[in-house]
C-alpha positions in Angstrom: 89.1 81.3 111.1 92.9 83.1 112.6 93.1 86.7 113.6 93.7 89.3 111.9 97.3 89.3 113.8 97.7 85.3 112.5 97.1 86.0 108.7 100.0 87.6 106.8 100.0 88.7 103.1 103.2 89.1 101.1 104.0 91.5 97.5 106.9 90.3 96.2 109.1 92.7 93.5 110.0 89.6 91.4 114.0 90.2 92.7 113.9 88.9 95.6 112.7 92.2 97.9 108.9 92.3 98.9 107.1 94.1 101.4 104.7 91.9 104.0 103.3 91.9 107.2 100.3 91.0 109.2 96.2 92.1 108.2 96.3 93.6 111.4 98.7 96.1 110.1 101.0 95.3 113.3 104.8 93.7 112.4 105.1 91.0 114.6 108.6 89.8 112.9 111.8 91.6 112.0 110.7 90.6 108.1 107.4 92.3 108.0 108.5 95.8 106.0 107.3 98.3 103.4 110.8 98.3 101.5 112.7 95.3 101.9 115.3 95.1 98.7 117.3 92.9 96.9 120.7 94.8 96.7 121.8 91.8 94.8 118.8 90.0 93.0 117.7 87.5 94.6 120.0 88.4 97.7 121.6 91.2 99.5 118.4 91.5 101.6 118.1 95.1 103.1 115.0 96.6 104.9 115.0 100.2 104.2 111.6 101.1 105.2 110.0 99.2 108.1 106.2 100.3 108.3 104.2 104.0 109.0 102.0 105.0 111.7 99.1 106.5 109.9 96.0 108.8 111.4 93.6 110.8 110.1 92.1 113.9 111.6 88.4 115.2 110.9 86.3 117.7 112.4 85.3 114.8 115.3 88.7 114.9 115.7 91.9 112.5 115.4 91.6 108.5 114.5 94.5 106.1 114.1 94.9 103.8 111.4 97.6 102.3 112.4 98.9 99.7 115.4 102.1 98.7 116.5 103.5 96.4 119.5 106.4 98.1 122.0 107.9 96.3 124.4 106.6 95.3 127.4 103.5 94.4 125.8 102.3 97.6 124.8 99.3 98.3 121.7 99.8 101.3 120.5 98.2 103.7 118.9 94.7 102.1 118.6 94.2 102.0 114.4 93.3 98.0 114.9 90.3 98.3 116.0 88.7 100.4 113.4 89.2 97.9 110.8 86.0 97.2 109.1 87.7 95.2 106.7 90.5 93.5 105.0 91.2 91.6 101.7 94.4 89.8 100.1 92.9 90.0 96.5 94.0 91.2 94.1 96.8 93.1 96.8 96.5 94.1 100.6 93.5 96.1 101.1 91.7 97.6 104.4 88.2 99.5 104.8 88.8 102.1 108.3 85.5 103.0 110.2 86.6 106.3 112.2 84.4 106.9 115.0 82.8 109.5 113.1 81.8 106.5 110.6 84.1 108.5 107.6 85.8 105.2 106.0 89.0 105.6 104.6 90.5 102.8 102.2 94.4 101.9 102.4 96.0 99.9 100.0 99.5 98.4 99.1 101.0 96.8 96.4 104.0 95.8 95.0 104.6 96.1 90.9 107.1 93.2 90.0 110.4 93.7 88.6 110.6 97.4 90.1 111.7 96.9 93.5 109.2 100.0 94.9 106.3 99.8 97.2 103.2 102.2 96.9 100.7 102.8 99.3 97.5 104.6 98.7 94.7 106.1 100.8 91.5 107.1 99.6 87.7 108.2 100.7 85.5 105.6 99.1 82.5 108.2 100.3 83.4 112.0 100.1 83.6 114.0 103.8 84.8 117.5 104.0 88.1 118.5 105.7 89.7 114.7 106.2 94.1 114.9 106.8 95.7 112.3 106.7 99.0 111.9 108.1 102.0 109.5 107.9 105.2 109.0 109.8 107.6 106.3 108.0 109.8 104.4 110.4 113.2 103.9 108.6 116.0 101.3 109.3 118.7 100.1 106.6 119.7 96.9 107.8 120.0 93.3 106.7 116.6 91.7 106.9 117.7 89.0 109.2 119.4 91.3 111.5 117.4 93.8 114.3 118.1 98.0 114.1 118.8 99.9 117.6 119.2 103.9 118.2 122.7 105.0 117.4 124.5 108.4 116.7 125.4 107.6 113.5 121.7 106.9 111.5 121.3 110.4 109.1 118.2 112.0 109.4 119.4 114.3 106.7 116.1 114.5 104.1 117.0 116.4 100.4 113.5 118.0 99.3 113.0 118.2 95.1 109.6 118.9 94.3 107.4 115.6 95.0 110.6 114.0 96.2 111.5 113.4 99.5 115.2 111.0 99.8 116.8 110.2 103.0 120.4 108.1 103.3 120.8 106.9 106.4 124.0 105.1 106.5 126.9 104.9 104.1 127.1 101.5 101.5 123.3 102.0 101.2 121.2 103.2 98.5 118.9 105.9 99.4 115.4 105.5 100.4 113.4 107.3 98.0 109.7 108.7 98.8 107.5 110.4 96.2 104.3 111.9 96.7 101.6 113.9 95.9 101.5 115.1 100.0 103.5 117.7 101.9 106.2 116.8 103.7 107.4 118.5 107.4 111.0 117.0 108.7 110.5 116.2 112.3 113.3 114.1 113.2 112.5 111.3 116.1 113.3 107.6 117.2 110.6 105.1 118.0 112.3 102.4 120.6 111.3 99.2 121.6 109.0 97.5 119.0 108.2 94.2 119.9 108.1 91.6 117.7 106.4 88.6 119.1 106.8 85.9 116.0 110.4 86.5 116.9 110.0 86.3 120.6 107.8 83.2 120.0 111.0 81.8 118.1 113.4 81.9 120.7 115.0 85.1 119.2 116.2 88.6 120.0 112.8 90.6 119.5 113.1 94.5 120.1 114.4 97.2 117.5 114.4 100.9 117.6 113.6 102.6 114.6 114.4 106.4 113.5 111.5 108.2 111.9 113.0 111.6 109.7 109.5 113.5 109.3 105.7 113.6 108.6 103.7 113.3 105.3 100.4 114.8 104.7 97.7 115.0 102.9 94.2 116.5 102.4 92.0 113.3 101.6 88.7 115.3 100.5 90.6 116.1 97.5 92.1 113.2 95.5 93.5 109.7 96.6 96.7 110.3 98.5 99.6 108.3 97.0 103.2 107.3 98.9 105.5 105.9 96.6 108.6 104.2 97.8 111.9 102.6 96.2 115.6 103.1 96.6 117.8 104.6 94.9 119.0 102.9 91.3 115.3 102.0 90.8 113.6 105.3 90.5 114.3 105.7 86.9 112.5 102.3 86.4 109.5 103.5 88.0 109.3 107.5 87.5 108.7 108.4 84.0 110.3 112.1 82.8 107.6 115.3 84.6 104.8 112.2 85.5 103.6 112.9 88.4 103.5 110.6 91.9 99.4 110.3 91.1 99.7 109.4 87.7 102.4 107.1 88.2 100.3 104.7 90.7 97.5 105.2 88.4 100.2 103.6 85.2 101.1 101.3 88.0 98.0 99.9 89.3 96.2 98.8 85.9 99.0 97.3 84.5 99.4 95.1 88.0 95.8 94.4 87.7 95.8 93.2 84.2 99.3 91.5 84.9 97.8 89.6 88.0 94.6 88.3 86.0 95.8 84.8 87.0 93.6 81.5 86.1 93.9 80.6 89.9 95.0 81.9 93.4 97.9 79.2 93.1 98.9 80.3 89.6 99.0 83.9 91.1 100.9 82.8 94.2 103.6 81.0 92.1 104.3 84.0 90.5 106.1 85.3 93.5 108.7 82.7 93.8 110.0 83.2 90.0 112.4 86.1 90.4 115.2 87.6 88.7 118.6 86.6 89.5 121.7 89.0 88.7 121.8 86.8 85.3 118.8 84.5 84.7 115.6 83.5 86.1 115.8 81.3 89.6 113.0 80.1 92.5 113.0 81.6 95.9 112.6 78.5 98.3 110.5 80.7 100.5 109.4 83.8 102.2 110.4 85.8 104.6 114.1 84.2 104.9 115.3 81.3 102.4 116.3 82.8 99.4 117.3 80.4 95.7 117.9 76.6 97.2 118.7 73.8 94.5 116.8 70.8 96.1 113.6 73.1 96.5 114.2 74.6 93.3 113.3 71.6 91.3 111.2 70.3 93.2 109.2 73.3 92.8 109.8 74.1 89.6 107.8 71.1 88.5 104.7 72.7 90.1 105.4 76.8 89.2 106.8 76.4 86.1 106.0 73.2 84.2 102.2 72.7 85.9 101.5 76.2 84.7 103.1 76.4 81.6 105.9 78.9 82.5 108.3 76.7 80.2 110.6 79.3 78.9 111.6 80.1 82.5 111.5 76.3 83.9 114.6 76.3 80.8 116.3 79.3 81.8 116.0 78.2 85.6 117.6 74.7 84.7 120.1 75.8 81.7 121.5 78.3 84.3 122.1 75.2 87.3 123.6 73.1 84.5 126.5 75.4 84.5 127.5 74.6 88.4 127.8 71.0 88.4 131.1 69.9 90.0 131.8 66.6 90.8 128.7 65.4 89.7 126.8 67.3 92.5 124.9 70.4 92.3 124.9 73.0 95.0 122.1 73.0 97.7 122.5 76.3 97.8 123.3 78.5 94.9 126.6 80.5 95.0 126.7 84.2 95.5 129.2 87.3 95.0 132.1 86.1 97.6 130.3 83.3 98.5 131.1 79.4 98.0 128.4 77.2 96.9 127.6 74.5 99.7 127.4 70.8 97.9 126.0 69.5 100.9 122.9 67.4 99.0 122.8 64.1 98.0 119.4 64.3 96.6 119.5 68.1 95.1 121.2 66.9 91.7 119.0 63.9 91.6 116.2 66.3 91.6 117.6 68.1 89.1 117.8 65.3 86.9 114.1 64.7 87.0 112.7 68.3 86.1 115.4 68.4 83.2 113.2 65.0 82.0 109.7 66.4 82.9 110.2 69.6 81.3 111.9 68.1 77.9 108.4 65.7 78.2 106.1 69.0 78.6 108.1 70.1 76.0 107.3 68.3 74.0 103.9 67.9 74.7 103.4 71.2 73.2 105.4 70.5 70.7 107.9 73.1 70.6 111.9 72.2 70.5 114.3 73.0 72.8 116.9 75.0 71.3 120.1 72.5 70.4 122.6 74.9 72.5 120.2 74.3 75.4 119.8 70.7 74.8 123.3 70.4 75.1 123.8 72.0 78.4 121.3 70.1 79.8 122.6 66.7 78.8 125.9 67.6 79.4 125.0 68.5 83.0 122.2 65.1 83.2 125.6 63.1 82.6 128.5 64.3 85.0 125.8 63.9 87.7 125.2 60.6 86.6 128.8 59.8 86.2 130.3 61.4 89.1 127.6 59.7 91.5 128.5 55.9 89.7 132.2 56.8 90.8 132.0 58.5 93.7 131.8 62.0 95.0 131.9 64.2 98.1 130.7 62.8 101.2 130.5 59.1 100.1 127.8 59.5 97.7 128.8 56.3 95.4 126.7 53.7 93.8 127.4 50.4 95.7 128.0 46.8 95.0 124.4 45.8 94.7 123.5 48.8 92.1 121.8 51.2 95.7 123.4 54.7 96.1 125.2 55.1 99.7 125.6 58.5 101.0 126.8 60.0 104.2 129.6 61.1 106.7 129.2 61.5 110.2 128.2 65.3 110.7 127.1 65.9 107.6 123.3 66.3 106.7 122.9 65.6 103.4 119.1 64.4 102.9 115.8 66.7 102.5 115.6 65.6 106.5 118.4 68.2 106.7 117.5 69.8 110.5 121.2 70.7 112.6 122.2 72.1 116.0 125.3 72.8 116.7 127.2 69.4 115.6 124.5 67.2 116.1 122.5 66.2 112.9 119.3 65.4 113.9 118.2 62.9 111.3 121.4 61.6 109.9 120.0 59.0 107.7 123.3 57.7 106.8 123.7 54.9 104.5 120.8 54.1 101.7 117.7 56.2 102.3 114.7 55.1 100.5 113.8 58.3 98.8 117.5 58.8 97.4 117.0 55.6 95.6 113.6 56.5 94.6 115.7 59.5 93.0 118.7 57.4 92.2 116.6 54.9 90.2 114.6 57.6 88.2 117.7 59.2 87.5 119.2 56.0 86.1 115.7 55.2 84.1 115.9 59.1 82.3 119.5 58.4 81.8 119.1 54.9 80.1 117.4 56.2 76.9 120.9 57.3 75.7 123.2 54.6 77.4 122.7 50.8 77.6 125.3 50.7 80.6 122.9 52.9 82.4 119.9 50.7 81.5 121.9 47.5 83.3 122.6 49.6 85.9 118.8 50.4 86.2 117.8 46.7 86.1 120.0 45.8 89.1 119.2 48.7 91.5 115.5 48.0 90.9 116.0 44.3 91.7 118.1 45.2 95.0 115.7 47.8 96.0 113.1 45.3 96.3 115.0 42.5 98.1 116.6 44.9 100.3 113.6 47.6 101.4 110.5 45.5 101.9 109.9 44.8 105.6 107.2 42.0 105.4 106.9 42.8 109.0 106.2 46.0 108.9 104.0 45.6 105.5 106.2 49.0 104.8 109.6 50.4 103.7 112.6 50.4 105.5 113.5 54.4 105.9 117.8 53.2 105.5 118.9 50.0 104.9 123.0 49.6 105.6 122.3 52.6 108.3 125.7 54.4 108.9 126.9 52.1 106.0 126.4 48.7 108.7 126.2 46.5 105.6 122.7 43.8 106.2 121.0 46.4 108.5 117.9 48.3 108.0 116.0 51.7 110.1 112.4 50.7 110.3 111.5 53.7 110.8 108.2 55.1 109.8 108.6 57.8 108.0 107.1 59.3 104.5 110.4 59.2 102.3 108.7 55.7 101.3 106.1 57.6 99.3 108.6 58.5 96.7 108.9 54.9 95.7 104.8 54.5 94.2 104.4 58.6 93.7 105.9 61.9 93.1 108.3 60.5 90.6 107.8 59.3 87.0 108.6 55.8 87.0 107.3 54.1 90.1 109.3 51.5 91.7 106.6 49.6 93.6 103.7 48.1 91.8 100.3 46.1 92.9 100.0 44.4 96.0 103.3 46.1 97.7 102.7 49.3 96.4 98.8 49.7 97.8 99.7 48.4 101.3 102.8 51.1 101.7 100.3 53.8 100.5 97.5 52.6 102.7 99.7 52.5 105.5 101.5 56.1 105.1 97.8 56.9 104.9 97.0 55.6 108.0 99.3 56.9 109.9 101.1 59.7 108.6 98.4 61.9 107.0 96.9 65.4 107.9 94.8 67.5 106.2 98.3 69.4 105.9 100.0 67.1 104.3 102.2 64.1 105.9 104.0 63.6 109.2 107.5 63.2 108.7 107.5 60.9 111.8 104.7 58.2 112.8 102.7 59.4 116.0 103.4 56.3 117.7 107.3 56.2 117.9 109.0 57.6 120.9 110.7 60.8 119.4 107.8 62.0 117.6 107.5 65.3 117.9 103.7 66.6 118.3 104.3 70.9 117.7 106.2 72.5 115.4 107.4 75.4 118.3 109.7 77.1 121.0 113.0 78.2 120.4 116.0 77.2 117.9 116.8 73.8 119.6 113.3 72.5 120.1 112.3 73.6 116.1 114.7 72.2 114.5 114.4 68.8 117.0 111.1 68.7 115.7 111.3 69.8 111.9 111.8 65.9 110.9 110.3 64.4 113.8 106.6 64.4 113.5 106.0 68.0 112.1 103.6 67.9 108.9 105.2 69.0 105.3 102.5 70.0 102.7 104.8 69.4 99.5 104.7 65.5 100.8 100.5 65.8 99.8 101.7 66.0 95.9 103.9 62.4 96.0 101.4 60.8 98.6 98.3 61.9 96.4 100.1 60.5 93.4 100.7 57.4 94.8 97.0 56.5 96.2 95.5 57.3 92.4 98.4 55.0 90.9 97.1 51.6 93.4 94.0 53.1 92.9 94.1 53.8 88.4 93.6 57.6 87.5 89.9 57.1 86.5 87.3 60.1 86.5 86.0 58.8 90.1 89.5 58.4 91.8 89.9 61.4 90.8 87.2 63.5 91.8 87.6 61.6 95.2 91.2 62.2 95.8 90.4 65.8 95.0 87.7 66.1 97.8 89.4 64.3 100.1 93.3 65.5 99.6 93.5 68.8 97.5 90.5 70.8 98.6 91.4 70.8 102.5 94.7 71.7 101.8 93.4 74.7 99.5 91.2 76.1 102.5 95.0 76.9 104.0 95.0 79.3 101.5 92.8 82.0 103.8 95.3 81.2 106.8 98.6 82.0 108.1 100.3 83.4 104.5 97.5 84.6 102.8 97.1 82.8 99.3 99.7 80.4 100.1 100.8 77.3 101.5 103.0 77.0 104.6 106.1 74.9 105.0 105.1 72.9 107.7 102.4 72.6 110.5 102.6 70.6 113.8 102.2 66.6 113.5 99.1 66.9 116.1 95.7 69.0 115.9 94.6 71.2 115.0 97.8 71.3 112.9 99.1 74.4 113.0 101.0 76.0 110.3 104.6 77.2 111.0 108.0 77.7 110.0 107.6 79.8 106.6 104.2 81.1 105.8 104.8 81.2 102.0 106.6 78.0 100.7 107.8 77.1 97.1 107.6 73.5 96.9 104.2 73.5 99.2 102.9 75.1 96.4 104.3 73.9 94.0 103.3 70.5 94.7 99.8 71.5 95.4 99.9 73.1 91.7 100.9 69.9 90.1 98.3 67.9 91.7 95.8 70.8 90.6 97.2 70.9 87.1 98.8 68.0 86.2 98.0 64.8 88.7 94.5 65.0 89.0 93.4 66.9 86.0 90.7 65.4 83.8 
């Protein structure tokens, strides 16, 4: 079992903001924060309240409930040693045992849709004369940045009844704290917090934070309540003449009711479905991703379709449909003042697949898609297929063999998109195998309304089976015509070939060839957390995903394990064995169960972005990843369902 410091919790606010930290209470990332808000949902993320120190005074003395890590490697105070129990469900809750055996409970929860964080402390059993003190740490910075002591920070506090407000910098919303305790203004700087995860990633890792004062409560009475929000959100949180205690009681009851999900995976899925300034979207991962095209359409099938959240699926697909340009969807959603990034060959094709599966899901519920929405989706699919057929950016075009060519020097277009400076680590220019699987699936979907696309589909399938099968290896080439060199092939053994058998509506291989692909992928790439991105016997194989930016990016798709690929693999495994009850039961035990054990590691209740290729397959990247959770849900609710 990982240590408390290695286990991280997440409370997403449904707007792109979140609170997060470690079970140990020590902040180890620049992204660990108590009040982190999205000023232009789901982007424009700003850290307003980073954390706090808390201590309790009893007749036996003063005891810390918190710990911080400072440079050079100093932990202070010693609150972590008093943690007797930590629970992540239904939200992060700690039980501290003080040196005089008094117990103190602390909980943190973030109600969805409000941009607010609540922290409460209580005594689970009565004790006389117990005083709680809390000192908040503030910054007011971009969530990717770090904060340092400076004379421009404003400590001024505006106190009104149960409210205290600070406005550290112009251009940022005011920070509002509402509590049923007292506040004493005692400004001070706390210097040189050390973030170990940032140091391990080869990034700047030291930060100074400002603390304007101290809150204090008598815990021998009612529970201590501390509500944090940003200016503009307080009206959504506090009702007129409502006390802090009454507000928290109402919010807690509503959240308990809302979080009555069928499973932990359903609950995890909820964190990634967020409100945009207009409509809904999917956050690709926490803490550092926002909404990305490829990730959205892969994840949507599990997060929305498998969970029955069809209205949200419709809203997401319709909104993205409006961004088609020259047959392409952006890989990153455009935000105010920014240009969309049309640099993915597969994002548009995943969109076509997602639209198809959304329609199938709607049929299953006997619901009809509104004519206006249907028209928008149909037009977007047609524009994508037409654009790719005629040719669009970065050399993306239907070739004379019916397959899809793509790529130019210096550009990474597939999901294996790591780039360090001008170095594209896995360029895969030419005709990548999974892109063909997506392309031919898109043609098959489009052929329902176009005879011309049906013919193109047939030609492409014949070319695929002729050109991609590597008889000597017993598997599929990863790229044919690499670097657009006609008649050549890249035999690097990667997991992308599995999408020709599973993970998409229409398999391109069946029978003996499909079985050989699945068996070879299982033998060479399968781990308990997903598929390796490169076979271990390849000279370029990287066994670990660690180190600085260059080291990590160079290993990203060179052996690193990707949990989302377990979805296509298990579906392929079932297709070649038959969807019998016995096969599903075996697949659930052999493949899904080990993955679900990961819900108690790293990002609690979630599935990580990546893991090391070598045992023990230590998790890495985003500990909360949408398509990892989405594919686990699709397996659980669709592929392996009885």
